[in-house]
C-alpha positions as CSV (number, residue, x, y, z in Angstrom):
1,N,31.7,-25.9,27.4
2,D,32.3,-26.2,23.2
3,E,28.6,-27.5,22.9
4,D,26.9,-24.4,24.8
5,E,29.0,-22.2,22.1
6,D,28.1,-23.7,19.4
7,E,24.2,-23.5,20.3
8,D,24.8,-19.8,20.9
9,E,26.3,-19.8,17.6
10,N,23.5,-21.6,16.0
11,E,21.0,-19.3,18.0
12,D,22.6,-16.1,15.7
13,E,22.4,-17.8,12.7
14,D,18.4,-18.5,13.3
15,E,18.1,-15.0,13.8
16,D,19.4,-13.9,11.0
17,E,17.3,-16.0,8.7
18,G,14.7,-15.0,10.6
19,E,14.8,-11.5,10.3
20,K,11.7,-9.4,10.9
21,Y,11.2,-6.4,8.6
22,D,8.4,-3.5,9.7
23,S,7.1,-3.6,6.1
24,I,7.0,-5.9,3.0
25,C,7.0,-4.6,-0.7
26,E,2.9,-5.6,-2.2
27,I,4.8,-6.8,-5.4
28,C,8.0,-8.1,-4.8
29,H,7.6,-9.7,-0.9
30,D,10.7,-8.5,0.3
31,G,11.0,-6.2,3.2
32,A,14.8,-5.4,2.1
33,D,15.8,-2.1,1.3
34,D,13.6,-0.3,3.5
35,E,15.3,3.2,2.9
36,K,13.2,3.0,-0.5
37,M,10.3,1.9,0.9
38,L,7.1,3.7,0.7
39,L,4.3,3.4,2.5
40,C,1.0,4.2,1.6
41,D,-0.9,6.9,3.7
42,D,-4.3,5.6,3.5
43,C,-3.9,1.8,4.2
44,D,-0.2,1.4,5.2
45,A,0.8,-1.2,2.5
46,G,4.5,-0.9,1.5
47,Y,6.0,-0.6,-2.0
48,H,9.8,-0.2,-3.3
49,I,10.0,3.0,-5.3
50,Y,11.5,0.8,-8.3
51,C,8.6,-1.9,-8.1
52,L,6.1,0.9,-9.1
53,T,5.0,1.3,-12.6
54,P,6.8,3.3,-13.7
55,P,9.4,3.2,-11.3
56,L,10.2,6.7,-8.8
57,K,13.5,7.8,-8.9
58,K,12.9,9.2,-5.3
59,I,10.6,8.9,-2.2
60,P,8.2,11.8,-3.3
61,K,7.3,14.6,-0.7
62,G,3.9,14.7,0.8
63,D,1.3,11.9,0.9
64,W,1.6,9.4,-0.9
65,F,-1.4,6.5,-1.8
66,C,-0.5,3.2,-3.1
67,P,-2.3,1.9,-6.8
68,D,-5.2,1.1,-4.9
69,C,-5.9,3.3,-2.9
70,C,-5.7,5.7,-5.7
71,V,-8.6,3.7,-7.7
72,K,-10.7,3.4,-3.9
73,R,-10.0,7.4,-3.7
74,A,-11.1,8.2,-7.5
75,E,-13.9,6.2,-7.5
76,K,-15.3,7.9,-4.0
77,K,-14.1,10.8,-5.3
78,R,-16.4,10.8,-8.7
79,L,-19.5,9.0,-6.8
80,K,-19.1,11.9,-4.5
81,A,-19.0,14.2,-7.5
82,K,-22.3,12.6,-9.1
83,A,-24.3,12.5,-6.3
84,A,-23.5,16.6,-5.8
85,A,-24.6,17.3,-9.8
86,P,-27.7,18.5,-10.4
87,R,-30.3,16.0,-12.1
88,R,-30.9,16.2,-15.5
89,D,-34.7,14.4,-15.4
90,G,-36.0,17.1,-13.1
91,G,-35.4,15.2,-9.5
92,G,-38.6,13.2,-9.9
93,G,-37.4,10.0,-11.8
94,K,-40.3,8.1,-14.3
95,S,-43.6,8.8,-13.2
96,R,-46.1,5.6,-13.2
97,E,-49.2,5.3,-14.6
98,G,-52.2,3.2,-13.1
């Protein structure tokens, strides 16, 4: 039946249009070109190497962290260093006189 063949062809077209990607770039919102997609080792967000600022020429070796996680990690490191540093005021804070 010709109608059945037409329906089969339409189903194939629908699958192409609704292609699902494993990761979507947080910058351009496209999932194509997955061989140039970096996934953050902290939050798993995806970024094309050419969408980053500055763009990368190739996928880096080792761990990679997205811009948002880099900021969070730097802040966490700063707070940890601040907590570990000796206090200059002797640790007692301001005294209250009554």
